[in-house]
C-alpha positions in Angstrom: 12.2 44.3 -10.4 8.6 43.3 -9.8 8.8 40.6 -12.4 11.8 39.0 -10.8 10.1 39.1 -7.3 7.1 37.4 -8.7 9.2 34.7 -10.3 11.1 34.2 -7.1 7.9 33.9 -5.1 6.5 31.4 -7.6 9.7 29.4 -7.5 9.7 29.3 -3.7 6.1 28.2 -3.5 6.8 25.5 -6.0 9.8 24.2 -4.0 7.9 24.4 -0.7 4.9 22.5 -2.2 7.2 19.7 -3.3 8.3 19.2 0.3 4.8 18.5 1.6 3.5 14.9 1.5 0.1 14.8 -0.2 -2.5 12.8 1.7 -5.6 11.8 -0.3 -8.8 12.2 1.7 -10.2 8.9 0.6 -7.2 6.8 1.7 -6.6 5.7 5.3 -2.9 5.1 5.5 -1.0 3.6 8.4 2.7 4.2 8.4 4.8 1.6 10.2 8.5 1.7 11.1 10.3 -0.9 13.1 13.8 -2.2 13.5 12.9 -5.8 12.6 12.6 -6.1 8.8 11.3 -9.6 8.8 8.7 -9.1 11.4 7.4 -6.0 9.7 6.9 -7.8 6.4 5.7 -11.0 8.0 3.0 -9.1 9.9 1.9 -6.7 7.1 -1.3 -8.6 6.3 -2.3 -8.7 9.9 -1.4 -5.1 10.4 -3.6 -4.1 7.3 -6.5 -6.2 8.7 -6.3 -4.6 12.1 -6.0 -1.2 10.6 -9.1 -1.8 8.4 -11.1 -3.5 11.2 -10.5 -0.6 13.6 -11.6 2.0 11.0 -15.0 3.5 10.4 -14.9 1.8 7.0 -15.7 5.1 5.3 -12.7 5.3 3.0 -12.1 4.0 -0.5 -8.7 2.6 0.3 -6.8 1.3 3.4 -3.1 0.8 3.2 0.0 0.1 5.3 3.2 1.7 4.2 6.6 0.7 5.7 8.8 3.8 5.8 12.1 2.5 6.9 14.5 -0.3 6.0 12.5 -2.9 4.0 9.9 -0.6 2.5 6.6 -1.9 1.1 3.0 -0.9 0.4 0.0 -3.1 0.9 -3.1 -1.5 -0.4 -6.7 -2.7 0.0 -9.7 -1.2 -1.7 -12.8 -3.0 -0.3 -15.2 -1.3 -2.8 -13.4 -2.6 -5.8 -12.3 -5.8 -4.0 -8.6 -5.3 -4.9 -5.5 -5.9 -2.9 -2.4 -4.4 -4.5 1.2 -4.9 -3.4 4.5 -3.0 -3.8 7.5 -4.8 -2.5 10.0 -2.1 -3.6 8.6 1.4 -3.7 10.0 3.1 -6.8 9.8 -0.1 -8.9 6.0 0.0 -9.3 3.2 -2.3 -8.1 4.3 -5.9 -8.0 1.1 -7.8 -7.7 -2.6 -7.2 -7.6 -5.4 -9.5 -6.6 -9.1 -9.1 -7.6 -12.3 -10.4 -6.0 -10.4 -9.9 -2.7 -12.5 -9.2 0.4 -12.3 -9.0 4.1 -12.9 -12.7 4.5 -9.8 -13.4 2.3 -7.7 -11.1 4.5 -8.8 -13.1 7.6 -8.1 -16.4 5.8 -4.6 -15.3 5.0 -4.0 -14.3 8.6 -5.4 -17.6 9.9 -3.0 -19.5 7.6 -0.1 -17.2 8.6 0.6 -16.1 5.0 3.2 -13.4 4.8 3.6 -10.4 2.5 6.5 -12.1 0.7 4.5 -15.2 0.0 1.6 -13.1 -1.3 4.1 -11.2 -3.5 5.5 -14.4 -5.0 8.6 -14.8 -2.9 7.5 -18.0 -1.3 5.1 -20.8 -1.6 1.4 -20.3 -0.8 -0.8 -23.1 0.6 -2.3 -25.1 -2.3 -5.9 -23.9 -1.6 -5.0 -20.4 -2.7 -4.3 -21.5 -6.2 -8.1 -21.3 -6.9 -8.9 -18.5 -4.4 -6.4 -15.8 -5.3 -7.0 -14.2 -8.7 -4.2 -12.1 -10.0 -5.0 -9.1 -12.1 -2.9 -8.6 -15.2 -2.2 -5.9 -16.2 -2.1 -4.3 -12.8 -4.4 -1.3 -12.6 -3.3 1.9 -11.0 -4.8 2.5 -7.5 -5.0 5.4 -5.2 -2.2 5.5 -2.7 -0.4 7.9 -0.3 2.8 6.0 -1.1 5.2 6.2 -4.1 5.1 2.8 -5.9 6.8 4.5 -8.9 9.2 7.4 -9.0 
């Protein structure tokens, strides 16, 4: 009987652990949820910039994760100068930019560039042809989201 109790306890602990969302200590994540799908995606870059600017800048990664309707992840790692996008969590990372810094974030906001434009679902202003460098293959980055299942 003791063996089956130990197995049951182990099983219950495993199930309960699967219900807890793991938060990495070196990632500063802002979860957003609104009723307006378009506004949430259109404002994703500005939201990330505000989140990063208001922080102590003591984390490896800063990200914004949309939890509701039109889910997405925008992930910025200032130390490695990478911006990584996921337009459809569960389908993997969609784009990754290297040599990407805070000044580039500000420039995107000034030019009103949207998440969808940055993710390839729209046209970017011509000046970004030489400024944005896509990384291929996309490197795996730390996240509190689930870009892949």
